[in-house]
N, CA, C and O atoms as a MOPAC input file, in Angstrom:
PM7 MOZYME 1SCF
protein

 N      0.51200 1    -1.21200 1     0.11100 1
 C      0.24700 1     0.24200 1    -0.04800 1
 C      1.00500 1     1.24900 1     0.13300 1
 O      1.87400 1     1.41700 1     0.98900 1
 N      0.40900 1     2.39700 1    -1.28400 1
 C      1.62300 1     3.72400 1    -1.04300 1
 C      0.47100 1     4.49000 1    -0.35100 1
 O     -0.75900 1     4.45200 1    -0.36900 1
 N      1.48400 1     5.23700 1     0.29700 1
 C      0.47400 1     6.39800 1     0.70900 1
 C      1.53600 1     8.01100 1     0.50100 1
 O      2.69800 1     7.88100 1     0.88500 1
 N      1.26000 1     9.00000 1     0.10200 1
 C      1.99400 1    10.02200 1     0.54700 1
 C      1.92200 1    10.38100 1     1.46600 1
 O      1.14600 1     9.93600 1     2.31200 1
 N      2.75300 1    11.37600 1     1.64300 1
 C      2.58300 1    12.79700 1     3.05600 1
 C      1.84200 1    14.01300 1     3.11000 1
 O      1.89700 1    14.97900 1     2.35000 1
 N      1.22300 1    13.84400 1     4.00500 1
 C      0.47200 1    15.21600 1     4.27800 1
 C      1.19400 1    15.98600 1     4.68800 1
 O      1.71500 1    15.84100 1     5.79400 1
 N      1.45100 1    17.12800 1     3.83200 1
 C      1.92500 1    18.65500 1     3.75800 1
 C      0.77600 1    19.96000 1     3.98800 1
 O     -0.20100 1    20.30100 1     3.32100 1
 N      1.09300 1    20.24300 1     4.64600 1
 C     -0.14400 1    21.66300 1     4.79100 1
 C     -0.12000 1    22.50700 1     3.20700 1
 O     -0.97100 1    23.16500 1     2.60900 1
 N      0.93500 1    22.21400 1     2.97600 1
 C      1.28700 1    23.49800 1     2.13800 1
 C      1.40200 1    22.93200 1     0.61000 1
 O      2.44500 1    22.52600 1     0.09800 1
 N     -0.07400 1    22.99800 1    -0.10700 1
 C      0.09800 1    22.42100 1    -1.24200 1
 C      0.99700 1    23.51500 1    -2.01600 1
 O      0.97700 1    24.68000 1    -1.61700 1
 N      1.71400 1    23.17200 1    -3.02400 1
 C      2.36900 1    24.27800 1    -4.01900 1
 C      1.17400 1    24.75300 1    -5.28200 1
 O      0.46200 1    23.86100 1    -5.74300 1
 N      1.08100 1    25.59500 1    -5.57900 1
 C      0.33500 1    26.10200 1    -6.58100 1
 C      0.83400 1    26.54200 1    -7.85700 1
 O      0.18100 1    27.58000 1    -7.96300 1
 N      1.65100 1    26.46900 1    -9.07300 1
 C      2.43300 1    27.09100 1    -9.40100 1
 C      1.88600 1    26.98700 1   -11.38400 1
 O      1.20300 1    26.14600 1   -11.96800 1
 N      2.48200 1    28.07500 1   -11.81700 1
 C      2.11300 1    28.03000 1   -13.39900 1
 C      3.49000 1    28.02500 1   -14.44500 1
 O      4.48000 1    28.65900 1   -14.08000 1
 N      3.50500 1    27.46000 1   -15.44500 1
 C      4.40300 1    26.96800 1   -15.75400 1
 C      3.92800 1    27.03800 1   -17.11100 1
 O      2.92100 1    26.57500 1   -17.64700 1
 N      5.46800 1    28.14300 1   -17.79700 1
 C      5.64300 1    27.76200 1   -19.57900 1
 C      6.61300 1    27.45700 1   -20.12700 1
 O      7.74300 1    27.76600 1   -19.75100 1
 N      6.33400 1    26.78100 1   -21.13700 1
 C      6.81300 1    25.94500 1   -22.05400 1
 C      6.82300 1    26.13700 1   -23.75600 1
 O      5.73200 1    25.78500 1   -24.20400 1
 N      7.45400 1    26.45000 1   -24.47100 1
 C      7.71700 1    26.30600 1   -25.63800 1
 C      7.75900 1    25.11400 1   -25.98800 1
 O      8.48600 1    24.23100 1   -25.53400 1
 N      6.41300 1    24.99200 1   -27.40700 1
 C      6.22900 1    23.90200 1   -27.72100 1
 C      7.42300 1    23.70600 1   -28.79300 1
 O      7.92600 1    24.52700 1   -29.55900 1
 N      7.74500 1    22.13500 1   -28.55500 1
 C      9.02500 1    21.53000 1   -28.95900 1
 C      9.91600 1    21.34800 1   -27.86100 1
 O     10.73400 1    20.44000 1   -28.00800 1
 N      9.95900 1    22.05700 1   -26.68800 1
 C     11.07800 1    21.93100 1   -25.63200 1
 C     10.52300 1    21.04300 1   -25.03000 1
 O      9.59000 1    20.31000 1   -25.35800 1
 N     11.51400 1    21.15700 1   -23.52000 1
 C     11.14800 1    20.31900 1   -22.50500 1
 C     10.95700 1    21.05400 1   -21.51000 1
 O     11.60700 1    22.07200 1   -21.27500 1
 N      9.96000 1    20.56900 1   -20.76100 1
 C      9.59300 1    21.85500 1   -19.44800 1
 C      9.66700 1    20.68500 1   -18.47400 1
 O      9.55900 1    19.46400 1   -18.59100 1
 N      9.97900 1    21.84700 1   -17.08700 1
 C     10.53500 1    20.94400 1   -16.09200 1
 C      9.47100 1    21.27700 1   -14.71500 1
 O      9.69500 1    22.33000 1   -14.12000 1
 N      8.70300 1    20.68300 1   -14.37800 1
 C      7.56100 1    20.65000 1   -13.54500 1
 C      7.94000 1    20.41200 1   -12.01100 1
 O      8.22600 1    19.36300 1   -11.43300 1
 N      7.87400 1    21.37200 1   -11.66600 1
 C      8.85600 1    21.21700 1   -10.03700 1
 C      7.52800 1    20.23700 1    -8.93500 1
 O      6.39400 1    20.21500 1    -9.41200 1
 N      7.69300 1    19.68000 1    -7.89200 1
 C      7.53300 1    19.07800 1    -7.01500 1
 C      8.80700 1    18.61700 1    -6.10600 1
 O      9.59600 1    17.69100 1    -6.29100 1
 N      8.73900 1    19.54000 1    -5.10600 1
 C      9.65700 1    19.35600 1    -3.79900 1
 C      8.92600 1    18.91100 1    -2.74200 1
 O      7.90200 1    19.53000 1    -2.45100 1
 N      9.44300 1    17.41000 1    -1.74800 1
 C      9.19400 1    17.80800 1    -0.58400 1
 C     10.02700 1    18.74500 1     0.34800 1
 O     11.24100 1    18.54900 1     0.31200 1
 N      9.52600 1    19.83900 1     1.26600 1
 C     10.64200 1    20.65500 1     2.13000 1
 C     11.21800 1    19.86600 1     3.03300 1
 O     10.50200 1    18.91800 1     3.35500 1
 N     12.62600 1    19.93200 1     3.74700 1
 C     13.65800 1    19.10700 1     3.87900 1
 C     12.68400 1    19.30400 1     5.80600 1
 O     12.82800 1    18.72900 1     6.88400 1
 N     12.17700 1    19.92100 1     5.52400 1
 C     12.05600 1    19.61800 1     7.37400 1
 C     11.25400 1    18.80400 1     7.90200 1
 O     11.23400 1    18.50300 1     9.09600 1
 N     10.27700 1    18.24400 1     6.73600 1
 C      9.73100 1    16.86400 1     6.89300 1
 C     10.60500 1    15.09100 1     6.76300 1
 O     10.41800 1    13.99200 1     7.28300 1
 N     11.63300 1    15.70800 1     5.70800 1
 C     13.10700 1    14.54700 1     6.43900 1
 C     12.31800 1    13.21100 1     6.62000 1
 O     12.48600 1    12.47600 1     7.59300 1
 N     11.15700 1    12.87400 1     5.26900 1
 C     10.54100 1    11.51000 1     4.82100 1
 C     11.80400 1    10.56100 1     4.19500 1
 O     12.90000 1    11.11300 1     4.10900 1
 N     11.67100 1     9.04500 1     3.72300 1
 C     11.67400 1     8.86900 1     3.13100 1
 C     10.26000 1     8.06600 1     1.85400 1
 O      9.39000 1     7.19800 1     1.91700 1
 N     10.86900 1     9.15800 1     0.70500 1
 C      9.78300 1     8.95800 1    -0.19100 1
 C     10.02500 1     7.30800 1    -1.19700 1
 O     11.10600 1     6.76000 1    -1.41400 1
 N      9.03500 1     6.97100 1    -1.52200 1
 C      8.85800 1     5.07500 1    -1.77200 1
 C      8.05700 1     5.22300 1    -3.11300 1
 O      7.80900 1     4.18200 1    -3.72000 1
 N      7.60200 1     6.49100 1    -3.66300 1
 C      6.98900 1     6.45700 1    -4.88300 1
 C      6.67900 1     8.24700 1    -5.14800 1
 O      6.82200 1     9.21200 1    -4.39700 1
 N      6.16500 1     8.11200 1    -6.67700 1
 C      5.62800 1     9.44600 1    -6.99800 1
 C      4.62900 1     9.29300 1    -8.18000 1
 O      4.70300 1     8.45100 1    -9.07600 1
 N      4.01600 1     9.91500 1    -8.07900 1
 C      3.11600 1     9.80600 1    -8.85500 1
 C      2.51300 1    11.27400 1    -9.61600 1
 O      1.76700 1    12.06800 1    -9.04200 1
 N      2.96300 1    11.40800 1   -10.87300 1
 C      2.22500 1    12.54400 1   -11.68100 1
 C      0.86400 1    12.41500 1   -12.36600 1
 O      0.60400 1    11.28700 1   -12.78500 1
 N      0.09200 1    13.22200 1   -12.52500 1
 C     -1.24600 1    13.27100 1   -12.81100 1
 C     -1.69600 1    14.06200 1   -13.96600 1
 O     -1.04600 1    14.94700 1   -14.52400 1
 N     -2.73800 1    13.70000 1   -14.23100 1
 C     -3.97600 1    14.69200 1   -15.34800 1
 C     -5.12400 1    14.86500 1   -14.89800 1
 O     -5.90800 1    14.46600 1   -15.76000 1
 N     -5.71400 1    15.27700 1   -13.93600 1
 C     -6.80800 1    14.96000 1   -13.03600 1
 C     -8.07100 1    14.73500 1   -14.94800 1
 O     -8.90800 1    13.83600 1   -15.02500 1
 N     -7.86300 1    15.58900 1   -15.93200 1
 C     -8.53500 1    15.66600 1   -16.94700 1
 C     -8.51000 1    14.48400 1   -18.10900 1
 O     -9.24400 1    14.60600 1   -19.09000 1
 N     -7.67000 1    13.37800 1   -17.97000 1
 C     -7.58500 1    12.57000 1   -19.23500 1
 C     -7.88300 1    11.18500 1   -18.03100 1
 O     -8.01600 1    11.27600 1   -16.81000 1
 N     -7.91400 1    10.12200 1   -18.78300 1
 C     -8.11700 1     8.93300 1   -18.41800 1
 C     -7.40500 1     8.18000 1   -19.60900 1
 O     -7.73300 1     8.24600 1   -20.79300 1
 N     -5.95200 1     7.15800 1   -18.84700 1
 C     -5.77200 1     7.12000 1   -17.33000 1
 C     -5.39000 1     8.22100 1   -17.12500 1
 O     -5.39100 1     8.90800 1   -18.14600 1
 N     -4.94600 1     8.87500 1   -15.96000 1
 C     -5.09900 1    10.19500 1   -15.78100 1
 C     -3.41900 1    10.24300 1   -15.23800 1
 O     -2.91600 1    11.34300 1   -15.00800 1
 N     -2.59800 1     8.94500 1   -15.05500 1
 C     -1.38600 1     9.15500 1   -14.85300 1
 C     -0.26500 1     9.59700 1   -16.32400 1
 O     -0.15100 1     9.11600 1   -17.45100 1
 N      0.35300 1    10.63200 1   -15.66200 1
 C      1.61000 1    10.98500 1   -16.71600 1
 C      3.14100 1    10.34300 1   -16.25000 1
 O      4.08700 1    10.19400 1   -17.02300 1
 N      3.13800 1    10.03000 1   -14.89700 1
 C      4.04500 1     8.85300 1   -14.53600 1
 C      3.94800 1     8.63800 1   -12.83800 1
 O      3.89200 1     9.37400 1   -11.85300 1
 N      3.95700 1     7.63500 1   -13.02800 1
 C      4.15400 1     6.52300 1   -11.73600 1
 C      5.60700 1     6.02300 1   -11.73900 1
 O      6.17300 1     5.48300 1   -12.69000 1
 N      6.20600 1     6.32600 1   -10.33600 1
 C      7.63800 1     5.74500 1   -10.23700 1
 C      7.60100 1     5.10000 1    -8.37500 1
 O      7.32200 1     5.71800 1    -7.34800 1
 N      8.01000 1     3.64800 1    -8.57800 1
 C      7.85500 1     2.99100 1    -7.27900 1
 C      9.32100 1     1.93200 1    -7.38600 1
 O     10.07400 1     1.66500 1    -8.32200 1
 N      9.28900 1     1.61200 1    -6.28600 1
 C      9.94800 1     0.37900 1    -6.17200 1
 C     11.38500 1     0.67800 1    -6.77400 1
 O     12.23300 1    -0.21000 1    -6.68200 1
 N     11.70500 1     1.88400 1    -7.38800 1
 C     13.17900 1     2.39400 1    -7.94500 1
 C     13.00200 1     2.56300 1    -9.66300 1
 O     13.93200 1     2.94000 1   -10.37600 1
 N     11.31000 1     2.12800 1   -10.30600 1
 C     11.48800 1     2.02700 1   -11.55100 1
 C      9.96700 1     2.58000 1   -12.06000 1
 O      8.88800 1     2.58700 1   -11.46700 1
 N     10.22700 1     2.89300 1   -12.98200 1
 C      9.21800 1     4.08100 1   -14.03000 1
 C      7.99200 1     2.57200 1   -14.52900 1
 O      8.27500 1     1.48400 1   -15.03100 1
 N      6.47600 1     3.22300 1   -14.06600 1
 C      5.36200 1     1.93600 1   -14.34600 1
 C      4.81500 1     2.35800 1   -15.13500 1
 O      3.85300 1     3.11000 1   -14.98100 1
 N      5.50400 1     1.81100 1   -16.72700 1
 C      4.44100 1     2.17300 1   -17.70600 1
 C      2.97200 1     1.78500 1   -18.34500 1
 O      2.18600 1     2.32700 1   -19.12200 1
 N      3.01800 1     0.67700 1   -17.67500 1
 C      1.46200 1     0.08500 1   -17.91800 1
 C      0.69500 1     1.13200 1   -16.92500 1
 O     -0.34000 1     0.46600 1   -16.94100 1
 N      0.48400 1     1.82400 1   -16.38900 1
 C     -0.07100 1     2.80800 1   -15.60700 1
 C     -0.76100 1     4.18500 1   -16.58900 1
 O     -1.81700 1     4.79800 1   -16.43200 1
 N      0.45200 1     4.36000 1   -17.74200 1
 C      0.17200 1     5.57000 1   -18.22700 1
 C     -0.34900 1     6.02200 1   -19.22100 1
 O     -0.63500 1     5.17400 1   -20.06600 1
 N     -0.66500 1     7.37800 1   -19.53200 1
 C     -1.68300 1     7.58600 1   -20.53400 1
 C     -0.40900 1     7.43800 1   -21.84600 1
 O      0.75900 1     7.82000 1   -21.77600 1
 N     -1.34300 1     6.52100 1   -23.40300 1
 C     -0.10100 1     6.56600 1   -23.55800 1
 C      0.42500 1     7.96200 1   -25.00600 1
 O      0.79300 1     7.81000 1   -26.17000 1
 N      0.24000 1     9.00200 1   -24.29200 1
 C      0.60700 1     9.95900 1   -24.58500 1
 C      2.54400 1    10.39400 1   -24.03800 1
 O      3.65900 1    10.76700 1   -24.40200 1
 N      1.90400 1    10.07200 1   -23.22500 1
 C      3.22700 1    10.80800 1   -22.53500 1
 C      4.66300 1     9.29800 1   -22.30500 1
 O      5.71000 1     9.31300 1   -21.65700 1
 N      4.07700 1     8.27200 1   -23.10600 1
 C      5.41300 1     7.05500 1   -22.67900 1
 C      6.33800 1     7.49600 1   -23.30100 1
 O      6.01300 1     8.14900 1   -24.29200 1
 N      7.87200 1     7.34700 1   -23.01300 1
 C      8.94100 1     7.69700 1   -23.43500 1
 C      9.20500 1     9.32900 1   -24.23900 1
 O      9.82900 1     9.78100 1   -25.19900 1
 N      8.50800 1     9.70100 1   -23.40600 1
 C      8.21400 1    11.90100 1   -23.04700 1
 C      8.31300 1    12.46600 1   -21.43600 1
 O      8.35700 1    13.63100 1   -21.03900 1
 N      8.33200 1    11.24400 1   -20.69600 1
 C      8.80600 1    11.92800 1   -19.13400 1
 C      9.81700 1    11.59300 1   -18.43200 1
 O     10.48200 1    10.77400 1   -19.06700 1
 N     10.24100 1    11.81100 1   -17.48500 1
 C     10.84200 1    11.03600 1   -16.59800 1
 C     11.32200 1    11.73400 1   -15.31600 1
 O     10.21400 1    12.20000 1   -15.05000 1
 N     12.06700 1    12.15900 1   -14.34900 1
 C     11.87400 1    12.33500 1   -12.61900 1
 C     13.63400 1    13.12400 1   -12.87400 1
 O     14.70700 1    12.66700 1   -13.26700 1
 N     13.28900 1    14.13800 1   -12.52700 1
 C     14.53100 1    15.14900 1   -12.80400 1
 C     15.82500 1    14.19400 1   -11.88800 1
 O     16.95000 1    14.10900 1   -12.38100 1
 N     15.52300 1    13.57500 1   -10.64200 1
 C     15.99000 1    12.68500 1    -9.97400 1
 C     15.93100 1    12.10900 1    -9.75800 1
 O     15.37500 1    12.79300 1    -8.89900 1
 N     15.85700 1    10.72400 1    -9.35800 1
 C     15.41000 1     9.12100 1    -9.82000 1
 C     16.04600 1     9.21600 1    -8.21000 1
 O     16.13700 1     7.99700 1    -8.06600 1
 N     16.32700 1     9.52300 1    -7.48100 1
 C     17.19100 1     9.55500 1    -6.19700 1
 C     16.15700 1    10.17200 1    -5.24800 1
 O     15.87300 1     9.77800 1    -4.11700 1
 N     15.65700 1    11.19600 1    -5.90900 1
 C     14.97200 1    12.12500 1    -5.11600 1
 C     15.22900 1    12.57700 1    -3.61800 1
 O     14.46100 1    12.29500 1    -2.69800 1
 N     16.65400 1    13.47500 1    -3.44600 1
 C     17.74200 1    13.92200 1    -3.45800 1
 C     17.33700 1    15.25200 1    -2.99200 1
 O     17.09500 1    16.17700 1    -3.76700 1
 N     17.24900 1    15.35400 1    -1.40400 1
 C     16.37200 1    16.71600 1    -1.36900 1
 C     15.18000 1    16.42000 1    -1.06100 1
 O     14.72400 1    17.05200 1    -0.10800 1
 N     14.52800 1    15.68200 1    -1.53900 1
 C     13.11300 1    15.65300 1    -1.58700 1
 C     12.39400 1    16.02600 1    -3.48000 1
 O     11.22300 1    16.22700 1    -3.80300 1
 N     13.43600 1    15.99900 1    -4.21800 1
 C     13.20600 1    16.93500 1    -5.47900 1
 C     12.19100 1    15.48600 1    -6.26700 1
 O     12.60600 1    14.42400 1    -6.73100 1
 N     11.08800 1    15.90000 1    -6.17800 1
 C     10.45900 1    14.87400 1    -7.34100 1
 C      9.99900 1    15.56700 1    -8.36500 1
 O      8.96200 1    15.16000 1    -8.88800 1
 N     10.59100 1    16.65900 1    -8.84500 1
 C     10.08200 1    17.03200 1   -10.41200 1
 C      9.85100 1    16.65100 1   -11.20700 1
 O     10.41600 1    15.56200 1   -11.10100 1
 N      9.22800 1    16.64600 1   -12.42400 1
 C      9.18900 1    15.64300 1   -13.71000 1
 C      9.77800 1    16.88700 1   -14.64000 1
 O      9.79700 1    18.11600 1   -14.56500 1
 N     10.24700 1    15.86900 1   -15.55500 1
 C     11.15700 1    16.71100 1   -17.00000 1
 C      9.60800 1    16.41500 1   -17.98500 1
 O      8.74700 1    15.64600 1   -17.55800 1
 N      9.50700 1    16.90400 1   -18.86700 1
 C      8.08700 1    16.43100 1   -19.96900 1
 C      8.92400 1    16.65300 1   -21.25500 1
 O      9.37900 1    17.78700 1   -21.40200 1
 N      9.13000 1    15.93100 1   -21.99300 1
 C      9.96500 1    16.06700 1   -23.46200 1
 C      8.84600 1    16.72200 1   -24.59800 1
 O      7.64200 1    16.85700 1   -24.81200 1
 N      9.83800 1    16.93600 1   -25.00000 1
 C      9.12000 1    17.82600 1   -26.51200 1
 C      7.82100 1    18.23100 1   -26.08100 1
 O      7.15200 1    17.22500 1   -25.84300 1
 N      7.04400 1    19.52400 1   -25.83800 1
 C      6.22300 1    19.55000 1   -25.38300 1
 C      5.03900 1    19.66700 1   -26.41900 1
 O      5.29300 1    19.90700 1   -27.59900 1
 N      3.77500 1    19.50200 1   -25.98700 1
 C      3.16300 1    19.44800 1   -27.77200 1
 C      1.77600 1    20.38000 1   -27.15600 1
 O      1.81700 1    20.57900 1   -25.94200 1
 N      0.91200 1    20.79300 1   -27.69500 1
 C      0.01400 1    21.66100 1   -27.34800 1
 C     -1.40600 1    20.97900 1   -25.92300 1
 O     -1.94300 1    21.54800 1   -24.97200 1
 N     -1.53700 1    19.34100 1   -26.57700 1
 C     -1.92700 1    18.76400 1   -26.22800 1
 C     -1.73400 1    18.34500 1   -24.57000 1
 O     -2.61000 1    17.80800 1   -23.89200 1
 N     -0.28900 1    18.74900 1   -24.06900 1
 C      0.25700 1    18.73100 1   -22.91200 1
 C     -0.10300 1    19.95000 1   -21.74000 1
 O      0.27600 1    19.99800 1   -20.57000 1
 N     -1.13400 1    21.08500 1   -22.63400 1
 C     -1.70900 1    22.40000 1   -21.82700 1
 C     -2.78600 1    21.81200 1   -20.89600 1
 O     -3.81300 1    21.23900 1   -21.25900 1
 N     -2.30000 1    22.09700 1   -19.38800 1
 C     -2.81600 1    21.81800 1   -18.52500 1
 C     -2.96000 1    21.47700 1   -17.35500 1
 O     -1.74900 1    21.28700 1   -17.23800 1
 N     -3.38100 1    21.19700 1   -16.26900 1
 C     -3.27400 1    21.10400 1   -14.86300 1
 C     -2.67800 1    19.60500 1   -14.44100 1
 O     -3.17200 1    18.54000 1   -14.81100 1
 N     -1.56200 1    19.74900 1   -13.62500 1
 C     -0.54800 1    18.69100 1   -13.10000 1
 C     -0.89400 1    18.43300 1   -11.69600 1
 O     -1.14100 1    19.44700 1   -11.04300 1
 N     -0.98000 1    17.10400 1   -10.97200 1
 C     -0.99500 1    17.31700 1    -9.69200 1
 C      0.61700 1    15.81200 1    -9.54100 1
 O      0.91000 1    14.75500 1   -10.09900 1
 N      1.07100 1    16.53500 1    -8.64100 1
 C      2.55100 1    15.20600 1    -7.87500 1
 C      1.98000 1    15.33700 1    -6.45200 1
 O      1.71700 1    16.26900 1    -5.69200 1
 N      1.90200 1    13.93800 1    -6.42400 1
 C      1.83700 1    13.01400 1    -5.48200 1
 C      3.51200 1    12.76300 1    -4.79900 1
 O      4.60600 1    12.74300 1    -5.36300 1
 N      3.29300 1    12.66700 1    -3.99100 1
 C      5.11900 1    11.53400 1    -2.97200 1
 C      4.30500 1    11.19400 1    -2.30300 1
 O      3.27200 1    11.67100 1    -1.83200 1
 N      4.92100 1    10.14200 1    -2.26200 1
 C      4.18500 1     8.72200 1    -1.15700 1
 C      5.37500 1     7.98000 1    -0.56400 1
 O      6.33100 1     7.57200 1    -1.22400 1
 N      5.17300 1     7.81400 1     1.09300 1
 C      5.52100 1     7.63900 1     1.93300 1
 C      4.63600 1     6.88100 1     2.62300 1
 O      3.46100 1     7.20800 1     2.46200 1
 N      4.98800 1     5.36300 1     3.81900 1
 C      4.41500 1     4.94400 1     4.31200 1
 C      3.25600 1     5.39200 1     5.13500 1
 O      3.55600 1     6.15100 1     6.05600 1
 N      1.82200 1     5.04500 1     4.98300 1
 C      0.84900 1     5.14200 1     5.78700 1
 C      0.48000 1     7.13600 1     5.10000 1
 O      0.49400 1     8.03100 1     5.94500 1
 N      0.27500 1     7.39400 1     4.00000 1
 C     -0.13400 1     9.13600 1     4.07800 1
 C      0.34700 1     9.32700 1     2.39700 1
 O      1.41800 1     9.16400 1     1.81300 1
 N     -0.79900 1     9.68400 1     2.03500 1
 C     -1.22800 1    10.46500 1     0.56100 1
 C     -1.78800 1    11.10000 1     0.31600 1
 O     -2.96600 1    10.84200 1     0.07100 1
 N     -1.26800 1    12.35100 1     0.23100 1
 C     -1.61000 1    13.80600 1    -0.09600 1
 C     -0.89600 1    14.35700 1    -1.34100 1
 O      0.14300 1    13.73100 1    -1.55200 1
 N     -1.06800 1    15.06300 1    -1.98400 1
 C     -1.01200 1    15.76400 1    -2.82000 1
 C      0.00800 1    16.37400 1    -2.65500 1
 O      0.29400 1    16.20800 1    -1.46900 1
 N      1.26700 1    17.42200 1    -3.45000 1
 C      2.21300 1    18.63400 1    -2.24000 1
 C      2.01000 1    19.30900 1    -3.75400 1
 O      2.04700 1    20.52900 1    -3.59300 1
 N      1.85100 1    19.05200 1    -4.87300 1
 C      1.95700 1    20.38800 1    -6.05700 1
 C      1.29200 1    20.29100 1    -6.68100 1
 O      1.08900 1    19.17700 1    -7.16400 1
 N      0.47700 1    21.48200 1    -7.09400 1
 C     -0.59700 1    21.61400 1    -8.21900 1
 C      0.09700 1    22.29500 1    -9.10800 1
 O      0.59300 1    23.34400 1    -8.69600 1
 N      0.34100 1    21.89600 1   -10.61300 1
 C      1.40100 1    22.52600 1   -11.68700 1
 C      0.53900 1    23.06200 1   -12.85900 1
 O      0.08400 1    22.06000 1   -13.41000 1
 N      0.11100 1    24.15400 1   -13.48400 1
 C     -0.51400 1    24.53900 1   -14.85300 1
 C      0.80100 1    25.04500 1   -15.34500 1
 O      1.56300 1    25.92000 1   -14.93400 1
 N      0.84500 1    23.63600 1   -17.07200 1
 C      1.58800 1    24.13100 1   -17.97500 1
 C      0.76200 1    24.72900 1   -18.94100 1
 O     -0.26300 1    24.10700 1   -19.21800 1
 N      1.00300 1    25.95300 1   -19.60400 1
 C      1.23600 1    26.55400 1   -20.66500 1
 C      1.89500 1    26.35200 1   -22.30400 1
 O      3.02100 1    26.79600 1   -22.53000 1
 N      1.56000 1    26.05600 1   -22.77200 1
 C      2.39000 1    25.54500 1   -23.77300 1
 C      2.36000 1    26.93500 1   -25.25500 1
 O      1.25500 1    27.29800 1   -25.65900 1
 N      3.16100 1    27.31200 1   -25.64400 1
 C      3.37900 1    28.34400 1   -26.60000 1
 C      3.78600 1    28.07400 1   -27.59300 1
 O      4.41000 1    27.01300 1   -27.57400 1
 N      3.72100 1    28.65800 1   -28.72500 1
 C      3.98500 1    28.56300 1   -30.16700 1
 C      5.48300 1    29.31000 1   -29.94700 1
 O      5.72800 1    30.43500 1   -29.51300 1
 N      6.62900 1    27.95900 1   -30.54100 1
 C      8.21800 1    28.54300 1   -30.56900 1
 C      8.00500 1    30.41100 1   -31.23700 1
 O      7.11200 1    30.59300 1   -32.06500 1
 N      8.62200 1    31.26900 1   -30.92000 1
 C      8.62100 1    32.28900 1   -31.55000 1
 C     10.34700 1    32.24200 1   -32.37100 1
 O     11.42400 1    32.16500 1   -31.78000 1
 N     10.21300 1    32.28500 1   -33.22900 1
 C     11.16000 1    32.45300 1   -34.30200 1
 C     11.93500 1    34.23200 1   -34.78700 1
 O     11.17400 1    35.20000 1   -34.79800 1
 N     13.10300 1    34.37500 1   -35.06200 1
 C     13.16100 1    35.43000 1   -35.10400 1
 C     12.39400 1    37.06500 1   -34.95500 1
 O     12.11300 1    38.02200 1   -35.67600 1
 N     12.27600 1    36.60700 1   -33.40500 1
 C     11.28200 1    37.88000 1   -32.73000 1
 C      9.53600 1    37.57000 1   -33.58500 1
 O      8.58600 1    37.65600 1   -32.80600 1
 N      9.41000 1    37.44900 1   -34.12900 1
 C      7.88400 1    37.03000 1   -34.39400 1
 C      7.44500 1    35.22400 1   -33.91000 1
 O      8.02900 1    34.14500 1   -34.00100 1
 N      6.19600 1    35.65800 1   -33.41600 1
 C      5.50900 1    34.58200 1   -32.83200 1
 C      4.82100 1    33.51600 1   -33.81100 1
 O      3.69900 1    33.76600 1   -34.25400 1
 N      5.26000 1    32.72900 1   -34.03800 1
 C      4.22500 1    31.94600 1   -34.92900 1
 C      2.91700 1    31.31900 1   -35.27000 1
 O      2.90900 1    30.10900 1   -35.04000 1
 N      2.11700 1    31.66900 1   -35.62000 1
 C      1.16100 1    31.73500 1   -35.75700 1
 C      0.92700 1    30.01900 1   -36.62600 1
 O      1.71800 1    29.43500 1   -37.36600 1
 N     -0.63300 1    29.54100 1   -36.10400 1
 C     -0.96000 1    28.55600 1   -36.49400 1
 C     -2.65500 1    28.68700 1   -37.23600 1
 O     -3.57700 1    29.12900 1   -36.55100 1
 N     -2.85800 1    28.27300 1   -38.59400 1
 C     -4.84600 1    28.46300 1   -38.43600 1
 C     -4.88600 1    26.91500 1   -38.28900 1
 O     -4.27500 1    25.90900 1   -38.65200 1
 N     -6.28900 1    27.42400 1   -37.32000 1
 C     -6.77900 1    26.21300 1   -36.86600 1
 C     -8.52300 1    26.28400 1   -37.78400 1
 O     -9.32600 1    25.36000 1   -37.65400 1

């Protein structure tokens, strides 16, 4: 059974990423909690399956992952030193725009610690914004 640490300070943050670039979605357990992280779950509540990344027992579990994120996500630090459970999202797509939730698990607890809203922008080239017809 997995559960995450109960933290009273859930961070909420807006992150902007350029289309085609990599984005880092931050998630960090404050040092004062001094917990041993057993698993990390990144999810998008608006998708089914909602898992962007599930990492436990020292490895990623792609069978639970939404297909659009396979081979495009990783943890910034798999050892999660200093409580860092930030997500690297590679080759950002327009469909990645939205709200992400990070849960860090330890024995006996399960609470979100970070809510991130990712805004994906079209790339800027030579000082001009590249627009697409819809």
